[in-house]
FIKOLZA-1660 file (N, C-alpha, C; in steps of 0.1 Angstrom, whole numbers, plus 5000, padded with zeros to 4 digits):
% residues 73
   i   px   py   pz ch aa at
   1 5109 4933 5098  A  M  N
   1 5098 4942 5086  A  M CA
   1 5087 4939 5084  A  M  C
   2 5076 4943 5085  A  A  N
   2 5062 4941 5078  A  A CA
   2 5062 4934 5073  A  A  C
   3 5050 4921 5071  A  E  N
   3 5048 4912 5058  A  E CA
   3 5037 4921 5053  A  E  C
   4 5033 4920 5043  A  N  N
   4 5021 4931 5039  A  N CA
   4 5017 4923 5022  A  N  C
   5 5007 4925 5019  A  C  N
   5 5002 4921 5005  A  C CA
   5 5002 4932 4995  A  C  C
   6 5011 4942 4997  A  L  N
   6 5007 4952 4983  A  L CA
   6 5013 4951 4977  A  L  C
   7 5021 4943 4973  A  K  N
   7 5025 4943 4957  A  K CA
   7 5017 4929 4953  A  K  C
   8 5014 4920 4958  A  K  N
   8 5004 4913 4954  A  K CA
   8 4988 4917 4949  A  K  C
   9 4985 4929 4956  A  I  N
   9 4969 4935 4953  A  I CA
   9 4975 4941 4941  A  I  C
  10 4985 4950 4944  A  L  N
  10 4990 4959 4929  A  L CA
  10 4990 4950 4915  A  L  C
  11 4997 4941 4917  A  D  N
  11 4997 4930 4903  A  D CA
  11 4983 4925 4901  A  D  C
  12 4973 4921 4910  A  D  N
  12 4962 4914 4909  A  D CA
  12 4954 4925 4904  A  D  C
  13 4955 4939 4907  A  E  N
  13 4945 4949 4900  A  E CA
  13 4956 4957 4888  A  E  C
  14 4964 4954 4884  A  G  N
  14 4972 4956 4873  A  G CA
  14 4977 4971 4873  A  G  C
  15 4981 4976 4889  A  L  N
  15 4985 4988 4889  A  L CA
  15 4996 4986 4893  A  L  C
  16 5006 4999 4889  A  T  N
  16 5018 4997 4892  A  T CA
  16 5018 5007 4905  A  T  C
  17 5037 5004 4906  A  Q  N
  17 5036 5015 4917  A  Q CA
  17 5039 5032 4916  A  Q  C
  18 5040 5033 4906  A  T  N
  18 5041 5050 4900  A  T CA
  18 5022 5055 4899  A  T  C
  19 5016 5045 4893  A  K  N
  19 4999 5048 4899  A  K CA
  19 4999 5048 4910  A  K  C
  20 5002 5042 4920  A  L  N
  20 4997 5047 4935  A  L CA
  20 5008 5053 4939  A  L  C
  21 5016 5057 4934  A  S  N
  21 5025 5072 4942  A  S CA
  21 5017 5081 4937  A  S  C
  22 5014 5082 4924  A  W  N
  22 5007 5098 4920  A  W CA
  22 4995 5099 4928  A  W  C
  23 4990 5086 4931  A  A  N
  23 4973 5085 4936  A  A CA
  23 4975 5093 4954  A  A  C
  24 4986 5088 4957  A  T  N
  24 4987 5089 4974  A  T CA
  24 4996 5103 4978  A  T  C
  25 5010 5103 4968  A  G  N
  25 5015 5117 4970  A  G CA
  25 5030 5110 4979  A  G  C
  26 5028 5096 4979  A  V  N
  26 5039 5087 4989  A  V CA
  26 5049 5082 4977  A  V  C
  27 5064 5086 4981  A  S  N
  27 5075 5084 4968  A  S CA
  27 5072 5071 4964  A  S  C
  28 5077 5069 4952  A  I  N
  28 5079 5057 4947  A  I CA
  28 5088 5047 4953  A  I  C
  29 5098 5051 4960  A  G  N
  29 5106 5047 4964  A  G CA
  29 5102 5042 4978  A  G  C
  30 5097 5047 4986  A  T  N
  30 5093 5043 4999  A  T CA
  30 5083 5032 4994  A  T  C
  31 5071 5030 4981  A  I  N
  31 5059 5023 4980  A  I CA
  31 5071 5007 4978  A  I  C
  32 5080 5013 4968  A  N  N
  32 5089 4999 4964  A  N CA
  32 5093 4991 4974  A  N  C
  33 5097 4999 4984  A  K  N
  33 5104 4995 4996  A  K CA
  33 5092 4981 5004  A  K  C
  34 5084 4993 5006  A  V  N
  34 5076 4982 5018  A  V CA
  34 5068 4971 5005  A  V  C
  35 5068 4973 4992  A  C  N
  35 5062 4960 4988  A  C CA
  35 5072 4955 4986  A  C  C
  36 5090 4950 4987  A  R  N
  36 5094 4947 4990  A  R CA
  36 5097 4939 5006  A  R  C
  37 5088 4942 5012  A  G  N
  37 5094 4940 5024  A  G CA
  37 5104 4948 5034  A  G  C
  38 5112 4959 5029  A  K  N
  38 5122 4962 5032  A  K CA
  38 5123 4979 5042  A  K  C
  39 5108 4975 5042  A  R  N
  39 5105 4986 5053  A  R CA
  39 5093 4987 5057  A  R  C
  40 5088 4993 5071  A  T  N
  40 5076 4992 5077  A  T CA
  40 5068 5002 5077  A  T  C
  41 5060 5008 5070  A  P  N
  41 5051 5016 5067  A  P CA
  41 5048 5022 5080  A  P  C
  42 5047 5037 5082  A  S  N
  42 5043 5047 5096  A  S CA
  42 5021 5043 5095  A  S  C
  43 5019 5043 5103  A  P  N
  43 5003 5046 5103  A  P CA
  43 4996 5054 5093  A  P  C
  44 5005 5064 5092  A  R  N
  44 5002 5078 5081  A  R CA
  44 5002 5071 5065  A  R  C
  45 5016 5062 5062  A  I  N
  45 5016 5057 5052  A  I CA
  45 5006 5049 5049  A  I  C
  46 5001 5039 5056  A  V  N
  46 4996 5024 5055  A  V CA
  46 4981 5035 5052  A  V  C
  47 4977 5045 5056  A  S  N
  47 4967 5053 5055  A  S CA
  47 4967 5058 5041  A  S  C
  48 4972 5062 5039  A  L  N
  48 4978 5069 5022  A  L CA
  48 4975 5058 5009  A  L  C
  49 4984 5048 5018  A  L  N
  49 4983 5039 5002  A  L CA
  49 4966 5033 5001  A  L  C
  50 4964 5028 5018  A  L  N
  50 4952 5019 5013  A  L CA
  50 4941 5028 5008  A  L  C
  51 4939 5040 5011  A  K  N
  51 4931 5052 5005  A  K CA
  51 4937 5053 4988  A  K  C
  52 4945 5054 4983  A  G  N
  52 4949 5057 4972  A  G CA
  52 4948 5042 4965  A  G  C
  53 4948 5027 4972  A  L  N
  53 4946 5017 4964  A  L CA
  53 4933 5013 4963  A  L  C
  54 4925 5016 4974  A  Q  N
  54 4909 5021 4970  A  Q CA
  54 4903 5027 4961  A  Q  C
  55 4906 5041 4960  A  K  N
  55 4906 5049 4950  A  K CA
  55 4907 5043 4934  A  K  C
  56 4919 5038 4933  A  L  N
  56 4923 5033 4920  A  L CA
  56 4917 5019 4913  A  L  C
  57 4914 5011 4921  A  A  N
  57 4909 4998 4920  A  A CA
  57 4896 4998 4918  A  A  C
  58 4890 5007 4930  A  E  N
  58 4872 5007 4928  A  E CA
  58 4869 4997 4936  A  E  C
  59 4875 4993 4945  A  K  N
  59 4873 4983 4955  A  K CA
  59 4876 4985 4970  A  K  C
  60 4868 4980 4979  A  E  N
  60 4869 4984 4996  A  E CA
  60 4876 4974 5000  A  E  C
  61 4892 4980 5002  A  Y  N
  61 4900 4967 5011  A  Y CA
  61 4900 4974 5024  A  Y  C
  62 4904 4963 5030  A  K  N
  62 4905 4968 5047  A  K CA
  62 4922 4968 5050  A  K  C
  63 4925 4974 5059  A  Q  N
  63 4938 4979 5062  A  Q CA
  63 4946 4964 5068  A  Q  C
  64 4937 4952 5075  A  E  N
  64 4939 4941 5079  A  E CA
  64 4946 4931 5069  A  E  C
  65 4937 4929 5056  A  S  N
  65 4941 4923 5047  A  S CA
  65 4954 4924 5037  A  S  C
  66 4956 4941 5039  A  I  N
  66 4970 4945 5031  A  I CA
  66 4980 4943 5039  A  I  C
  67 4975 4950 5052  A  F  N
  67 4993 4950 5063  A  F CA
  67 4987 4944 5075  A  F  C
  68 4987 4934 5077  A  P  N
  68 4981 4925 5088  A  P CA
  68 4988 4923 5100  A  P  C
  69 5000 4928 5098  A  R  N
  69 5011 4930 5116  A  R CA
  69 5010 4946 5120  A  R  C
  70 4999 4957 5112  A  I  N
  70 5003 4969 5113  A  I CA
  70 4988 4973 5120  A  I  C
  71 4989 4976 5134  A  R  N
  71 4976 4989 5139  A  R CA
  71 4977 4998 5138  A  R  C
  72 4965 5005 5132  A  I  N
  72 4964 5017 5132  A  I CA
  72 4950 5027 5142  A  I  C
  73 4954 5034 5144  A  K  N
  73 4940 5038 5153  A  K CA
  73 4931 5047 5148  A  K  C
% end
């Protein structure tokens, strides 16, 4: 499974997996599995999570800083 920093960023920003789910339309179960490293997200899910995180945190995050081993086109 792919390593990622999603859980750490959510914690640092004071955001919940539920809020991210509402903002992205990605299920809480999927977000939870990604946070725990139990699932490698597809490029589409990575894109949705990144956009939702940026909206909620009001910060610019780069895909490589959250999902360093996943390449999206």
